[in-house]
Residue frames as a rotation matrix with the C-alpha (Angstrom) as fourth column:
MET 1
-0.592 -0.350 0.726 33.38
-0.638 -0.346 -0.688 25.58
0.492 -0.870 -0.018 -18.50
VAL 2
0.129 0.629 -0.766 32.21
0.322 0.705 0.633 23.18
0.938 -0.328 -0.111 -15.84
ILE 3
0.517 0.144 0.844 31.51
-0.641 -0.589 0.493 23.85
0.567 -0.796 -0.212 -12.20
ARG 4
0.400 -0.383 0.833 32.81
-0.679 0.487 0.550 20.58
-0.616 -0.785 -0.066 -10.79
ASN 5
0.284 -0.420 -0.862 35.36
-0.788 0.409 -0.460 18.27
0.546 0.810 -0.215 -12.33
ASP 6
-0.497 -0.517 -0.697 36.26
-0.143 0.841 -0.522 14.68
0.856 -0.159 -0.492 -11.47
SER 7
-0.306 0.495 0.813 33.36
-0.944 -0.265 -0.194 14.35
0.120 -0.828 0.548 -9.04
THR 8
-0.766 0.164 -0.621 32.22
0.157 0.985 0.065 11.21
0.623 -0.047 -0.781 -7.25
ILE 9
-0.190 0.801 0.568 28.70
-0.880 -0.395 0.263 11.11
0.435 -0.450 0.780 -5.84
GLN 10
-0.895 -0.213 -0.393 28.24
-0.034 0.909 -0.415 8.49
0.446 -0.358 -0.820 -3.13
GLY 11
-0.387 0.813 -0.435 24.92
0.917 0.287 -0.279 9.61
-0.102 -0.506 -0.856 -1.67
GLY 12
-0.453 0.297 -0.841 22.53
0.118 -0.915 -0.386 12.51
-0.884 -0.274 0.379 -1.33
THR 13
0.450 0.722 0.525 20.94
0.713 0.063 -0.698 14.25
-0.538 0.689 -0.487 -4.30
ILE 14
-0.857 -0.461 -0.232 21.74
0.205 -0.716 0.667 16.35
-0.473 0.524 0.708 -7.35
SER 15
-0.062 0.927 0.369 18.64
0.972 0.141 -0.189 18.18
-0.227 0.347 -0.910 -8.50
ASN 16
0.745 0.597 -0.297 17.21
0.519 -0.799 -0.304 21.32
-0.419 0.072 -0.905 -10.07
ASN 17
-0.324 -0.864 -0.386 20.24
0.142 -0.448 0.883 22.11
-0.935 0.231 0.268 -12.23
THR 18
0.787 0.588 0.186 19.76
0.312 -0.118 -0.943 23.75
-0.533 0.800 -0.276 -15.64
SER 19
-0.461 -0.888 -0.001 22.10
0.403 -0.210 0.891 24.20
-0.791 0.410 0.455 -18.60
ASN 20
0.576 0.753 -0.318 21.09
0.144 -0.476 -0.867 26.77
-0.804 0.454 -0.383 -21.23
ASN 21
0.498 -0.486 -0.718 24.15
-0.805 -0.568 -0.174 26.96
-0.323 0.664 -0.674 -23.49
GLY 22
0.235 -0.396 -0.888 24.88
-0.710 0.554 -0.435 23.71
0.664 0.732 -0.151 -25.27
GLY 23
-0.700 -0.659 -0.276 26.00
-0.352 0.654 -0.670 20.38
0.622 -0.371 -0.690 -23.95
GLY 24
0.308 0.822 -0.479 23.88
0.192 0.440 0.877 19.89
0.932 -0.362 -0.023 -20.89
VAL 25
0.851 0.099 0.515 24.02
-0.450 -0.368 0.814 19.83
0.270 -0.925 -0.269 -17.14
TYR 26
0.500 -0.705 0.503 26.70
-0.197 0.473 0.859 17.14
-0.843 -0.528 0.097 -16.80
ILE 27
0.952 -0.161 0.262 29.28
0.286 0.156 -0.945 17.41
0.112 0.974 0.195 -19.56
ASP 28
0.235 -0.943 -0.237 32.97
0.730 0.010 0.684 17.87
-0.642 -0.334 0.690 -20.25
GLN 29
-0.723 -0.449 0.525 32.60
0.683 -0.575 0.450 20.82
0.100 0.684 0.723 -22.60
ASP 30
-0.229 0.630 0.742 30.72
0.209 -0.713 0.669 24.10
0.951 0.309 0.032 -22.95
ILE 31
-0.542 0.124 0.831 28.74
-0.752 -0.512 -0.414 25.24
0.375 -0.850 0.371 -19.94
GLY 32
0.134 0.566 -0.813 27.64
0.056 0.815 0.577 22.47
0.989 -0.122 0.078 -17.64
ARG 33
0.714 0.201 0.671 27.75
-0.626 -0.245 0.740 21.45
0.313 -0.949 -0.049 -14.01
TYR 34
0.458 -0.536 0.709 29.83
-0.401 0.588 0.703 18.31
-0.793 -0.606 0.055 -13.65
ALA 35
0.426 -0.385 -0.819 32.54
-0.778 0.306 -0.548 16.67
0.461 0.871 -0.169 -15.74
ASN 36
-0.475 -0.630 -0.614 34.00
-0.288 0.771 -0.569 13.21
0.832 -0.094 -0.548 -15.23
LEU 37
-0.081 0.585 0.807 31.13
-0.988 -0.154 0.012 12.27
0.132 -0.796 0.591 -12.95
THR 38
-0.724 -0.072 -0.687 30.96
-0.021 0.996 -0.082 8.93
0.690 -0.044 -0.722 -11.13
LEU 39
0.051 0.812 0.581 27.69
-0.901 -0.213 0.378 8.05
0.431 -0.543 0.721 -9.41
GLN 40
-0.810 -0.387 -0.440 28.04
-0.151 0.863 -0.481 5.41
0.566 -0.323 -0.758 -6.68
GLY 41
-0.474 0.717 -0.512 24.79
0.880 0.392 -0.267 6.09
0.009 -0.577 -0.817 -4.82
GLY 42
-0.608 0.331 -0.721 22.13
0.087 -0.876 -0.475 8.68
-0.789 -0.352 0.504 -4.14
THR 43
0.242 0.796 0.554 19.71
0.824 0.133 -0.551 10.26
-0.512 0.590 -0.624 -6.60
ILE 44
-0.878 -0.366 -0.309 20.01
0.111 -0.783 0.612 12.59
-0.466 0.503 0.728 -9.59
TYR 45
-0.214 0.902 0.376 16.66
0.964 0.256 -0.067 14.04
-0.157 0.348 -0.924 -10.63
ASN 46
0.692 0.698 -0.186 14.81
0.650 -0.714 -0.261 17.05
-0.314 0.059 -0.947 -12.01
ASN 47
-0.261 -0.788 -0.558 17.71
0.116 -0.599 0.792 18.48
-0.958 0.143 0.248 -14.03
THR 48
0.724 0.649 0.234 17.15
0.378 -0.090 -0.922 20.15
-0.577 0.756 -0.310 -17.39
ALA 49
-0.604 -0.796 -0.046 19.16
0.362 -0.324 0.874 20.85
-0.710 0.511 0.484 -20.54
HIS 50
0.308 0.825 -0.474 17.52
-0.012 -0.494 -0.869 23.32
-0.951 0.273 -0.143 -22.92
ILE 51
0.201 -0.308 -0.930 19.78
-0.930 -0.358 -0.083 23.15
-0.307 0.881 -0.359 -25.97
SER 52
0.968 0.164 0.190 19.89
-0.097 0.943 -0.320 20.04
-0.231 0.291 0.928 -28.15
GLY 53
0.518 -0.817 -0.252 23.16
-0.380 0.044 -0.924 18.37
0.766 0.575 -0.288 -29.02
GLY 54
-0.567 -0.818 -0.098 24.08
-0.311 0.322 -0.894 16.49
0.763 -0.476 -0.437 -25.90
GLY 55
0.438 0.789 -0.430 21.39
0.199 0.381 0.903 16.38
0.877 -0.481 0.010 -23.28
ILE 56
0.883 -0.008 0.470 22.10
-0.434 -0.394 0.810 16.31
0.179 -0.919 -0.351 -19.58
TYR 57
0.380 -0.778 0.500 24.85
-0.234 0.442 0.866 13.67
-0.895 -0.446 -0.014 -19.51
ASN 58
0.983 -0.054 -0.174 27.17
-0.169 0.091 -0.981 13.59
0.069 0.994 0.080 -22.51
GLY 59
0.162 -0.983 -0.092 30.63
-0.879 -0.101 -0.467 12.46
0.449 0.156 -0.880 -23.46
SER 60
0.337 -0.126 -0.933 32.43
0.111 0.989 -0.093 9.37
0.935 -0.073 0.348 -22.18
THR 61
-0.633 -0.668 0.391 32.92
-0.218 -0.331 -0.918 10.84
0.743 -0.666 0.063 -18.71
PHE 62
0.023 0.715 0.699 29.82
-0.982 -0.116 0.152 9.63
0.190 -0.690 0.699 -16.87
THR 63
-0.662 -0.277 -0.696 30.22
-0.154 0.960 -0.235 6.38
0.733 -0.049 -0.678 -14.94
MET 64
0.230 0.812 0.536 27.38
-0.864 -0.083 0.497 4.83
0.448 -0.578 0.682 -12.96
GLU 65
-0.707 -0.511 -0.489 28.21
-0.186 0.802 -0.568 2.38
0.682 -0.311 -0.662 -10.19
GLY 66
-0.556 0.602 -0.572 24.94
0.831 0.412 -0.374 2.64
0.010 -0.684 -0.730 -8.28
GLY 67
-0.767 0.310 -0.561 22.17
-0.012 -0.882 -0.471 5.03
-0.641 -0.354 0.681 -7.40
TRP 68
0.005 0.896 0.445 19.09
0.865 0.219 -0.451 6.29
-0.501 0.387 -0.774 -9.20
ILE 69
-0.902 -0.233 -0.362 18.58
0.011 -0.853 0.522 8.75
-0.431 0.467 0.772 -12.08
PHE 70
-0.332 0.877 0.349 15.10
0.941 0.334 0.055 9.90
-0.068 0.346 -0.936 -13.07
ASP 71
0.610 0.768 -0.198 12.84
0.735 -0.641 -0.221 12.81
-0.296 -0.011 -0.955 -14.10
ASN 72
-0.297 -0.715 -0.632 15.62
0.134 -0.687 0.714 14.60
-0.945 0.128 0.300 -15.99
THR 73
0.685 0.683 0.254 14.77
0.412 -0.075 -0.908 16.35
-0.601 0.727 -0.333 -19.26
ALA 74
-0.620 -0.770 -0.153 16.65
0.225 -0.361 0.905 17.09
-0.752 0.526 0.397 -22.46
PRO 75
-0.453 0.479 -0.752 15.25
-0.772 -0.633 0.062 18.57
-0.446 0.608 0.656 -25.71
THR 76
0.261 0.543 -0.798 14.63
-0.764 0.621 0.173 15.08
0.590 0.565 0.577 -27.09
GLY 77
-0.011 -0.229 -0.973 14.39
0.258 0.940 -0.224 11.99
0.966 -0.254 0.048 -25.01
LYS 78
0.377 0.140 0.916 14.27
-0.803 -0.443 0.398 11.63
0.461 -0.886 -0.055 -21.27
ASP 79
0.237 -0.390 0.890 16.52
-0.729 0.534 0.428 9.53
-0.642 -0.751 -0.158 -19.05
HIS 80
0.989 0.108 0.105 17.85
0.005 0.673 -0.740 7.85
-0.150 0.732 0.665 -22.18
HIS 81
0.290 -0.957 -0.028 21.32
-0.303 -0.120 0.945 6.81
-0.908 -0.265 -0.324 -23.22
SER 82
-0.129 -0.363 0.923 21.32
0.737 0.588 0.334 6.16
-0.663 0.723 0.192 -26.96
ASP 83
0.677 0.418 0.606 19.81
0.718 -0.554 -0.420 9.18
0.160 0.720 -0.675 -28.75
PRO 84
-0.343 -0.920 0.190 22.61
0.842 -0.390 -0.371 11.76
0.416 0.033 0.909 -29.34
SER 85
-0.528 0.190 0.828 20.26
-0.185 -0.977 0.106 14.55
0.829 -0.097 0.551 -28.29
ALA 86
0.494 0.780 -0.384 18.78
0.170 0.346 0.923 12.67
0.853 -0.521 0.039 -25.35
THR 87
0.904 -0.045 0.425 19.51
-0.408 -0.386 0.827 12.77
0.127 -0.921 -0.367 -21.67
PHE 88
0.347 -0.803 0.484 22.32
-0.269 0.409 0.872 10.22
-0.899 -0.433 -0.074 -21.77
ASN 89
0.973 -0.074 -0.219 24.71
-0.200 0.209 -0.957 9.62
0.117 0.975 0.188 -24.63
ASN 90
0.459 -0.864 -0.208 28.04
0.029 0.249 -0.968 7.90
0.888 0.438 0.139 -25.14
ASN 91
0.170 -0.389 0.905 28.73
-0.941 -0.336 0.033 7.29
0.291 -0.858 -0.424 -21.48
LEU 92
-0.721 -0.561 -0.406 29.78
-0.389 0.813 -0.433 4.37
0.574 -0.154 -0.804 -19.30
PHE 93
-0.074 0.787 0.613 26.35
-0.994 -0.008 -0.109 3.57
-0.081 -0.617 0.783 -17.94
ASP 94
-0.885 -0.131 -0.447 26.00
-0.160 0.987 0.027 -0.05
0.438 0.095 -0.894 -16.87
PRO 95
-0.047 0.980 0.193 22.29
-0.641 -0.178 0.746 -0.94
0.766 -0.089 0.637 -16.36
THR 96
0.318 0.130 -0.939 23.28
0.456 0.848 0.271 -3.62
0.831 -0.514 0.211 -13.85
LYS 97
-0.496 -0.610 -0.618 24.77
0.849 -0.192 -0.492 -0.98
0.181 -0.769 0.613 -11.56
GLY 98
-0.812 0.286 -0.509 21.94
0.012 -0.863 -0.504 1.38
-0.584 -0.415 0.697 -10.84
SER 99
-0.105 0.879 0.465 18.71
0.901 0.282 -0.329 2.56
-0.420 0.385 -0.822 -12.41
ILE 100
-0.958 -0.087 -0.272 17.99
-0.043 -0.898 0.438 5.16
-0.283 0.431 0.857 -15.07
GLY 101
-0.687 0.724 -0.061 14.41
-0.311 -0.218 0.925 6.24
0.656 0.655 0.375 -15.64
SER 102
0.278 0.805 -0.524 12.79
0.347 0.425 0.836 4.83
0.896 -0.414 -0.161 -12.49
ARG 103
0.167 -0.133 0.977 12.50
-0.731 -0.682 0.032 6.13
0.662 -0.719 -0.211 -8.97
PRO 104
-0.891 -0.437 -0.123 13.67
-0.215 0.646 -0.733 4.30
0.399 -0.626 -0.669 -5.84
PRO 105
-0.213 0.849 -0.485 10.85
0.630 0.498 0.595 2.42
0.747 -0.179 -0.641 -4.07
ASN 106
0.523 0.571 -0.633 8.80
0.851 -0.303 0.429 4.74
0.053 -0.763 -0.645 -1.84
TRP 107
-0.572 -0.817 0.070 10.97
0.816 -0.575 -0.054 7.69
0.084 0.026 0.996 -2.89
THR 108
0.714 0.697 -0.066 9.90
0.699 -0.715 0.024 11.19
-0.031 -0.064 -0.998 -1.88
PRO 109
0.295 -0.622 0.725 11.70
0.285 -0.667 -0.688 14.48
0.912 0.410 -0.020 -2.59
PRO 110
-0.594 -0.566 -0.571 13.86
0.731 -0.086 -0.676 15.86
0.334 -0.820 0.465 0.23
GLY 111
-0.961 0.222 0.164 11.83
-0.271 -0.874 -0.404 17.96
0.053 -0.433 0.900 2.63
GLN 112
-0.034 0.985 -0.171 8.66
-0.812 0.073 0.579 16.00
0.583 0.159 0.797 2.08
ALA 113
-0.086 0.089 0.992 7.35
-0.811 0.572 -0.122 13.45
-0.578 -0.816 0.023 4.53
PRO 114
-0.939 -0.283 -0.194 7.76
-0.343 0.755 0.559 9.91
-0.012 0.591 -0.806 3.21
ALA 115
-0.092 0.944 -0.317 4.62
-0.789 0.125 0.602 8.25
0.607 0.306 0.733 1.95
PRO 116
0.027 0.144 0.989 3.15
-0.842 0.536 -0.055 5.73
-0.539 -0.832 0.136 4.37
PRO 117
-0.933 -0.341 0.113 3.56
-0.243 0.831 0.501 2.08
-0.265 0.440 -0.858 3.42
PRO 118
-0.451 0.810 -0.376 0.65
-0.555 0.075 0.828 0.54
0.699 0.582 0.415 1.56
VAL 119
-0.044 0.546 0.837 -2.12
-0.952 0.232 -0.201 -0.98
-0.304 -0.805 0.509 3.62
THR 120
-0.646 -0.162 -0.746 -2.03
-0.431 0.884 0.182 -4.77
0.630 0.439 -0.641 3.78
VAL 121
0.324 0.797 0.510 -4.44
-0.943 0.229 0.241 -7.35
0.075 -0.559 0.826 5.16
THR 122
-0.761 -0.509 -0.402 -3.63
-0.462 0.860 -0.216 -10.73
0.455 0.022 -0.890 6.68
ILE 123
0.486 0.859 0.160 -5.97
-0.793 0.357 0.493 -13.55
0.367 -0.366 0.855 7.69
ASN 124
0.955 -0.165 0.245 -4.49
-0.029 0.772 0.635 -15.94
-0.294 -0.613 0.733 10.24
GLY 125
0.206 -0.974 -0.098 -1.05
-0.030 -0.106 0.994 -14.68
-0.978 -0.201 -0.051 9.24
THR 126
-0.304 -0.278 0.911 -1.51
0.839 0.374 0.394 -15.11
-0.451 0.885 0.120 5.49
PRO 127
-0.720 0.015 -0.694 -1.50
-0.179 -0.970 0.165 -11.96
-0.670 0.244 0.701 3.34
VAL 128
0.282 0.856 0.434 -4.60
0.537 0.233 -0.811 -11.39
-0.795 0.462 -0.393 1.21
VAL 129
-0.799 -0.571 0.189 -3.84
0.438 -0.339 0.833 -10.49
-0.411 0.748 0.521 -2.41
PHE 130
0.290 0.893 -0.346 -6.02
0.344 -0.434 -0.833 -7.75
-0.893 0.123 -0.433 -3.93
ASP 131
-0.135 -0.299 0.945 -6.16
0.991 -0.059 0.123 -6.59
0.019 0.952 0.304 -7.55
GLN 132
0.319 0.188 0.929 -7.19
0.139 -0.979 0.150 -3.15
0.938 0.081 -0.338 -6.24
PRO 133
-0.691 -0.669 -0.275 -5.13
0.358 0.014 -0.934 -1.96
0.628 -0.743 0.230 -3.26
PRO 134
0.116 0.701 -0.704 -7.01
0.992 -0.042 0.121 -1.22
0.055 -0.712 -0.700 -0.04
ILE 135
-0.316 -0.158 0.935 -7.81
0.187 -0.977 -0.102 2.41
0.930 0.143 0.339 0.68
VAL 136
-0.579 0.127 -0.805 -8.33
0.807 -0.048 -0.588 4.27
-0.114 -0.991 -0.075 3.94
GLU 137
-0.423 0.543 0.726 -11.35
0.146 -0.749 0.646 6.53
0.894 0.379 0.237 4.21
SER 138
0.311 0.534 0.786 -12.44
-0.631 -0.503 0.591 8.32
0.711 -0.679 0.180 7.38
GLY 139
-0.258 -0.553 0.793 -10.12
-0.963 0.214 -0.164 6.12
-0.079 -0.806 -0.587 9.38
ARG 140
0.422 0.455 0.784 -11.61
-0.362 0.877 -0.315 2.90
-0.831 -0.151 0.535 7.99
THR 141
-0.686 -0.714 -0.140 -9.91
-0.473 0.293 0.831 0.46
-0.552 0.636 -0.539 5.64
LEU 142
0.522 0.846 -0.107 -11.88
-0.590 0.268 -0.761 -0.59
-0.615 0.461 0.640 2.57
VAL 143
-0.641 -0.724 0.253 -10.94
-0.366 0.579 0.729 -3.66
-0.674 0.374 -0.637 0.53
PRO 144
-0.561 0.427 -0.709 -12.29
-0.725 0.160 0.670 -5.38
0.400 0.890 0.220 -2.60
LEU 145
0.126 0.743 0.657 -15.36
-0.968 0.237 -0.083 -7.30
-0.217 -0.626 0.749 -1.52
ARG 146
0.818 0.262 -0.512 -14.98
-0.420 0.880 -0.221 -10.54
0.393 0.396 0.830 -3.46
ALA 147
-0.057 -0.937 -0.345 -11.37
-0.154 0.350 -0.924 -11.05
0.986 0.000 -0.164 -2.42
ILE 148
-0.677 -0.229 0.699 -12.04
-0.686 -0.146 -0.712 -10.49
0.265 -0.962 -0.059 1.28
PHE 149
0.328 0.870 0.367 -15.25
-0.926 0.373 -0.056 -12.54
-0.185 -0.322 0.929 1.37
GLU 150
0.765 -0.056 -0.642 -13.66
-0.271 0.876 -0.399 -15.47
0.585 0.479 0.655 -0.42
ALA 151
-0.357 -0.934 -0.026 -10.57
-0.274 0.131 -0.953 -15.26
0.893 -0.333 -0.302 1.78
LEU 152
-0.550 0.252 0.796 -12.93
-0.830 -0.057 -0.555 -15.55
-0.095 -0.966 0.240 4.75
GLY 153
-0.971 0.092 0.220 -14.48
0.101 0.994 0.032 -18.66
-0.216 0.053 -0.975 3.22
ALA 154
-0.147 0.972 -0.182 -17.79
-0.074 -0.194 -0.978 -17.11
-0.986 -0.131 0.101 2.15
THR 155
-0.411 0.158 0.898 -19.61
0.895 0.259 0.364 -17.56
-0.175 0.953 -0.248 -1.14
VAL 156
-0.603 0.063 -0.795 -20.44
0.017 -0.996 -0.092 -14.33
-0.797 -0.069 0.599 -2.92
GLU 157
-0.116 0.603 0.790 -23.32
0.988 0.154 0.027 -13.29
-0.106 0.783 -0.613 -5.16
TRP 158
-0.830 -0.196 -0.522 -23.70
0.150 -0.980 0.131 -9.91
-0.538 0.030 0.843 -6.89
GLU 159
0.123 0.921 0.369 -27.00
0.908 0.045 -0.417 -8.40
-0.401 0.386 -0.831 -7.98
GLN 160
-0.744 -0.531 0.405 -26.35
0.664 -0.653 0.364 -5.76
0.071 0.540 0.839 -10.59
ALA 161
-0.066 0.815 0.575 -29.86
0.561 -0.446 0.697 -4.30
0.825 0.369 -0.428 -10.63
THR 162
0.892 0.452 -0.031 -29.79
0.253 -0.441 0.861 -3.31
0.375 -0.775 -0.508 -6.96
GLN 163
0.133 -0.935 0.328 -25.98
-0.367 -0.354 -0.860 -2.98
0.921 -0.006 -0.391 -6.64
THR 164
0.551 0.173 0.817 -26.13
-0.834 0.149 0.531 -5.43
-0.030 -0.974 0.226 -3.74
VAL 165
-0.371 -0.691 -0.620 -23.65
-0.532 0.706 -0.468 -8.10
0.761 0.157 -0.630 -2.63
THR 166
0.731 0.545 0.410 -24.70
-0.666 0.442 0.601 -11.15
0.147 -0.713 0.686 -0.62
ALA 167
-0.347 -0.880 -0.324 -22.11
-0.631 0.475 -0.614 -13.28
0.694 -0.009 -0.720 1.18
VAL 168
0.759 0.633 0.153 -22.88
-0.579 0.548 0.604 -16.56
0.298 -0.547 0.782 2.92
ARG 169
-0.441 -0.825 -0.353 -20.70
-0.461 0.546 -0.700 -18.60
0.770 -0.146 -0.621 5.24
GLY 170
-0.930 0.137 -0.340 -22.23
0.340 0.668 -0.662 -21.32
0.136 -0.732 -0.668 7.36
ASP 171
-0.048 0.974 -0.219 -25.28
0.999 0.050 0.004 -19.95
0.015 -0.219 -0.976 9.12
VAL 172
-0.109 -0.056 -0.992 -24.32
0.326 -0.945 0.018 -16.31
-0.939 -0.322 0.122 8.55
THR 173
0.039 0.169 0.985 -25.66
0.991 -0.136 -0.016 -14.26
0.131 0.976 -0.173 5.64
ILE 174
-0.169 -0.098 -0.981 -24.72
0.378 -0.925 0.027 -10.66
-0.910 -0.366 0.194 5.13
THR 175
0.299 0.276 0.914 -25.90
0.948 -0.196 -0.250 -8.23
0.110 0.941 -0.321 2.47
LEU 176
-0.165 -0.443 -0.881 -24.43
0.419 -0.840 0.343 -4.87
-0.893 -0.313 0.324 1.57
ARG 177
0.628 0.455 0.631 -25.54
0.767 -0.228 -0.599 -2.33
-0.129 0.861 -0.492 -1.02
ILE 178
-0.408 -0.824 0.393 -23.19
0.877 -0.473 -0.081 0.11
0.253 0.311 0.916 -2.76
GLY 179
-0.505 0.115 0.856 -23.51
0.010 -0.990 0.139 3.58
0.863 0.079 0.499 -1.26
SER 180
0.629 0.775 0.066 -25.38
-0.108 0.003 0.994 2.35
0.770 -0.632 0.085 1.82
ASN 181
-0.418 -0.756 0.504 -23.95
-0.654 -0.136 -0.745 2.65
0.631 -0.641 -0.437 5.32
VAL 182
0.254 0.544 0.800 -26.01
-0.898 0.440 -0.015 -0.31
-0.360 -0.714 0.600 6.54
LEU 183
-0.696 -0.415 -0.586 -24.79
-0.548 0.834 0.061 -3.91
0.463 0.364 -0.808 6.54
VAL 184
0.376 0.885 0.276 -27.47
-0.910 0.296 0.291 -6.54
0.176 -0.361 0.916 7.12
ARG 185
-0.757 -0.623 -0.198 -26.39
-0.537 0.765 -0.355 -9.63
0.373 -0.163 -0.914 9.07
ASN 186
-0.805 0.499 -0.321 -29.03
0.538 0.842 -0.039 -12.37
0.250 -0.204 -0.946 9.33
GLY 187
0.133 0.958 0.256 -31.73
0.772 -0.262 0.579 -9.72
0.622 0.120 -0.774 9.10
GLU 188
0.527 -0.010 -0.850 -30.11
0.715 -0.536 0.449 -7.37
-0.460 -0.844 -0.276 11.66
ASN 189
0.769 -0.222 0.600 -29.05
0.282 -0.725 -0.629 -3.90
0.574 0.653 -0.495 10.47
ILE 190
0.308 -0.762 -0.570 -25.52
0.824 -0.087 0.561 -2.84
-0.477 -0.642 0.600 11.41
GLU 191
0.992 0.083 -0.094 -24.60
0.038 -0.912 -0.409 0.79
-0.119 0.402 -0.908 10.79
LEU 192
0.307 -0.921 0.241 -21.25
0.950 0.284 -0.128 1.40
0.049 0.268 0.962 9.10
ASP 193
0.109 -0.381 -0.918 -18.93
0.354 -0.848 0.394 4.37
-0.929 -0.368 0.043 9.53
VAL 194
-0.484 -0.266 -0.833 -18.28
-0.673 -0.495 0.549 4.40
-0.559 0.827 0.060 5.77
PRO 195
0.609 0.781 0.139 -20.41
-0.479 0.502 -0.720 2.86
-0.632 0.372 0.680 2.99
ALA 196
0.014 -0.506 0.862 -19.27
0.627 0.677 0.387 0.40
-0.779 0.535 0.327 0.36
ARG 197
0.519 0.106 -0.848 -18.07
-0.434 -0.822 -0.369 2.18
-0.736 0.560 -0.380 -2.75
VAL 198
0.818 -0.217 0.533 -16.68
0.548 0.579 -0.604 1.57
-0.178 0.786 0.592 -6.22
VAL 199
0.418 -0.781 -0.464 -13.02
-0.540 -0.624 0.565 2.36
-0.731 0.015 -0.683 -6.98
ASN 200
-0.495 -0.656 -0.570 -11.47
-0.832 0.170 0.527 1.51
-0.249 0.735 -0.630 -10.35
ASN 201
0.025 0.655 -0.755 -14.41
-0.768 0.496 0.405 -0.76
0.640 0.570 0.516 -11.19
ARG 202
-0.546 -0.166 -0.821 -13.97
0.338 0.853 -0.397 -2.70
0.766 -0.495 -0.410 -7.96
THR 203
0.524 0.774 0.354 -16.45
-0.148 -0.327 0.933 -2.68
0.838 -0.542 -0.057 -5.09
LEU 204
-0.612 -0.787 -0.081 -14.72
0.046 0.066 -0.997 -1.91
0.790 -0.614 -0.004 -1.81
VAL 205
0.581 0.801 -0.148 -16.19
0.124 0.092 0.988 -2.73
0.805 -0.592 -0.046 1.60
PRO 206
0.268 -0.472 0.840 -15.08
-0.885 -0.464 0.021 -1.86
0.380 -0.749 -0.542 5.16
VAL 207
-0.225 -0.464 -0.857 -12.87
-0.265 0.875 -0.404 -4.78
0.938 0.136 -0.319 6.15
ARG 208
-0.946 -0.146 0.288 -13.49
-0.308 0.143 -0.940 -4.60
0.096 -0.979 -0.181 9.91
ALA 209
-0.217 0.956 0.197 -17.27
-0.898 -0.116 -0.424 -4.66
-0.382 -0.269 0.884 9.63
VAL 210
0.458 0.438 -0.773 -17.46
-0.761 0.643 -0.087 -7.59
0.459 0.629 0.628 7.22
SER 211
-0.427 -0.694 -0.580 -14.82
-0.216 0.701 -0.679 -9.61
0.878 -0.165 -0.449 9.05
GLU 212
-0.913 0.109 0.393 -16.44
-0.393 0.019 -0.919 -9.13
-0.108 -0.994 0.025 12.46
SER 213
0.045 0.989 -0.141 -19.81
-0.995 0.032 -0.091 -10.03
-0.086 0.144 0.986 10.92
PHE 214
0.455 0.036 -0.890 -18.38
-0.364 0.919 -0.149 -13.50
0.812 0.392 0.432 10.30
GLY 215
0.993 0.066 -0.096 -17.07
0.063 0.394 0.917 -13.74
0.099 -0.917 0.387 13.85
ALA 216
0.254 -0.967 0.011 -13.44
0.754 0.191 -0.629 -12.85
0.606 0.168 0.777 13.17
THR 217
0.587 -0.212 -0.782 -11.25
0.560 -0.590 0.581 -10.69
-0.585 -0.779 -0.227 15.39
VAL 218
0.560 -0.334 0.759 -9.75
0.622 -0.436 -0.651 -7.61
0.548 0.836 -0.037 13.73
GLU 219
0.464 -0.507 -0.727 -6.69
0.546 -0.483 0.685 -5.64
-0.698 -0.714 0.053 14.87
TRP 220
0.930 -0.170 0.327 -4.80
0.163 -0.607 -0.777 -2.74
0.331 0.776 -0.537 13.32
ASN 221
0.249 -0.928 -0.278 -1.00
0.855 0.076 0.513 -2.50
-0.455 -0.365 0.812 13.27
GLN 222
0.894 0.184 -0.409 -0.32
0.061 -0.953 -0.296 1.21
-0.445 0.239 -0.863 12.79
GLU 223
0.087 -0.961 -0.262 3.42
-0.470 -0.271 0.840 0.91
-0.878 0.050 -0.476 12.21
ALA 224
-0.747 -0.382 0.544 3.08
0.197 0.654 0.730 -1.79
-0.634 0.653 -0.413 9.56
GLN 225
-0.441 0.686 -0.580 -0.19
-0.848 -0.530 0.018 -0.37
-0.295 0.499 0.815 8.18
THR 226
-0.824 0.077 -0.561 -1.65
-0.188 0.897 0.400 -3.87
0.534 0.435 -0.724 8.39
VAL 227
0.148 0.908 0.391 -5.13
-0.972 0.059 0.229 -5.13
0.185 -0.414 0.891 9.17
ILE 228
-0.865 -0.485 -0.127 -4.74
-0.431 0.849 -0.305 -8.37
0.256 -0.209 -0.944 11.13
ILE 229
0.209 0.978 -0.017 -7.74
-0.916 0.202 0.347 -10.71
0.343 -0.057 0.938 10.95
THR 230
-0.878 -0.472 0.074 -7.82
-0.459 0.788 -0.410 -13.77
0.135 -0.394 -0.909 13.19
GLU 231
0.161 0.951 -0.264 -10.44
-0.743 0.293 0.602 -16.53
0.649 0.099 0.754 13.21
């Protein structure tokens, strides 16, 4: 028995379905949910088949023409299309016409607010590339120190013993110690809202404070989540 036969999915979602009696969630035999399914768009996720011998999508009745399929579970395998007991088996899946096993970019489940775009930084219109993405803490954006200093044209030295970075550009020298909320510019102490800190073995510093210390102008584009630095 199946609940829906000869179905075409063009958008929206299919989720949270479970098959407990053979076959799987989408199948043309036993107890399932859909038979002769064509996916043209939308998302299929978080469906479960508990009995081995078919997985969630089985038989030669599943055709994928677009859309996304991910986070579905069968007794063996997950979002797979070759193992007979895996999620997908013996179907018409064409990997050039959709995606199995990966989520759409910036995807969030229905009912949840979408995740904000990642924070980016530009200097005079050119994006700065970081090996550790910027983070926002207490309303301040922190970025990897070496990348931002070098993008601003400063030379950087790191003193491991005191956990202190020194950056020099022209006649400006600034020093900053990990965990301290004080930046020293040419001997003058400047209090920071958030201290420099280590994330994933990278030292992150408040981008506005260090940029303005070198005389740059800093603006924040809320909609694009972008720090705009102009010199």
